[in-house]
C-alpha positions in Angstrom: -59.6 21.4 -20.1 -56.6 21.6 -17.6 -55.3 18.7 -15.8 -54.7 19.7 -12.2 -51.5 19.5 -10.3 -53.1 16.9 -7.9 -53.7 14.5 -10.8 -50.0 14.7 -12.1 -48.6 14.4 -8.4 -51.0 11.4 -7.7 -49.9 9.7 -10.9 -46.2 10.5 -10.4 -46.6 9.2 -6.9 -48.3 6.0 -8.2 -45.7 5.3 -10.7 -42.9 5.9 -8.2 -44.6 3.4 -5.9 -44.9 0.8 -8.9 -41.0 1.1 -9.3 -40.2 0.9 -5.7 -42.6 -2.0 -5.0 -42.8 -4.4 -7.7 -45.5 -6.3 -5.9 -48.8 -5.1 -7.6 -51.1 -5.7 -4.7 -48.9 -3.5 -2.4 -48.7 -0.7 -5.0 -52.3 -0.9 -6.0 -53.5 -0.8 -2.1 -51.3 2.2 -1.7 -52.6 3.9 -4.8 -56.2 3.5 -3.9 -55.7 4.6 -0.2 -53.4 7.8 -1.1 -55.1 8.8 -4.4 -58.3 9.9 -2.6 -56.4 11.7 -0.1 -54.2 13.7 -2.6 -57.3 14.5 -4.6 -58.6 16.2 -1.3 -55.6 17.9 -0.3 -53.8 19.0 -3.6 -56.7 20.7 -5.2 -56.8 23.0 -2.1 -53.2 23.7 -2.4 -53.6 24.1 -6.1 -56.2 26.8 -5.7 -54.1 28.4 -2.8 -51.2 29.1 -4.8 -53.5 30.1 -7.9 -55.2 32.7 -6.0 -52.3 34.1 -4.0 -49.7 33.8 -6.7 -45.8 33.4 -6.1 -44.3 36.8 -6.1 -40.6 36.0 -6.0 -39.1 36.7 -9.6 -36.1 34.7 -9.0 -38.0 31.7 -7.9 -40.7 31.9 -10.8 -37.8 32.5 -13.3 -36.0 29.2 -12.4 -39.4 27.3 -12.4 -40.7 28.6 -15.7 -37.3 27.7 -17.4 -38.1 23.9 -16.4 -42.0 24.4 -17.0 -43.5 27.5 -18.5 -47.0 26.5 -17.6 -46.2 27.3 -14.2 -46.7 30.9 -15.1 -50.3 30.4 -14.0 -49.1 30.4 -10.5 -47.2 33.5 -10.6 -48.6 36.8 -9.0 -50.3 39.5 -11.3 -47.2 41.5 -10.9 -45.0 38.7 -12.6 -47.6 37.8 -15.1 -47.0 41.3 -16.3 -43.2 41.1 -16.3 -42.0 40.8 -19.8 -38.9 38.8 -18.9 -40.7 36.3 -16.9 -43.5 35.9 -19.5 -41.0 35.6 -22.4 -38.9 32.8 -20.6 -42.2 31.0 -19.7 -43.2 31.1 -23.4 -39.8 30.1 -24.6 -40.2 26.8 -22.7 -44.0 26.3 -23.3 -46.0 28.5 -26.0 -49.3 27.8 -24.0 -47.9 29.7 -21.1 -49.1 32.9 -23.1 -52.5 32.4 -21.8 -51.4 33.3 -18.4 -49.8 36.5 -19.2 -51.5 39.8 -18.4 -53.9 41.3 -20.7 -51.7 44.5 -20.7 -48.9 42.3 -22.2 -51.1 40.4 -24.6 -52.4 43.7 -26.0 -48.7 45.1 -26.3 -48.1 44.9 -30.0 -44.1 45.0 -29.7 -44.2 42.5 -27.1 -46.4 40.0 -29.0 -43.9 40.3 -32.0 -41.2 39.3 -29.8 -43.2 36.3 -28.7 -43.9 35.4 -32.2 -40.1 35.5 -32.9 -39.4 33.2 -29.7 -42.1 30.8 -30.8 -40.7 30.4 -34.5 -37.5 29.5 -32.9 
């Protein structure tokens, strides 16, 4: 079970509002008004990027260094790029599930992944 980007963004926004506005009533009202809106909009954005994929290697490399799980939004071409996948797995071992089948079936590459996971 994966937690959507919409949930994390909504939760982050809620926590930000809690910090910004110490008044519980105001922040709770904002949460209950904006949370449903974000839950409608964000899954559509989430699906768009998931379908289309981000094809800029420089951008994806920088992002997966921070969060390897973002590999799921990369284009098929970049999911098949050893350098990108290796960096994503280095940051988050679970990112391997988003690598191309071709890379997952490459024994030499999988040995390299095992070395990275071991540290």
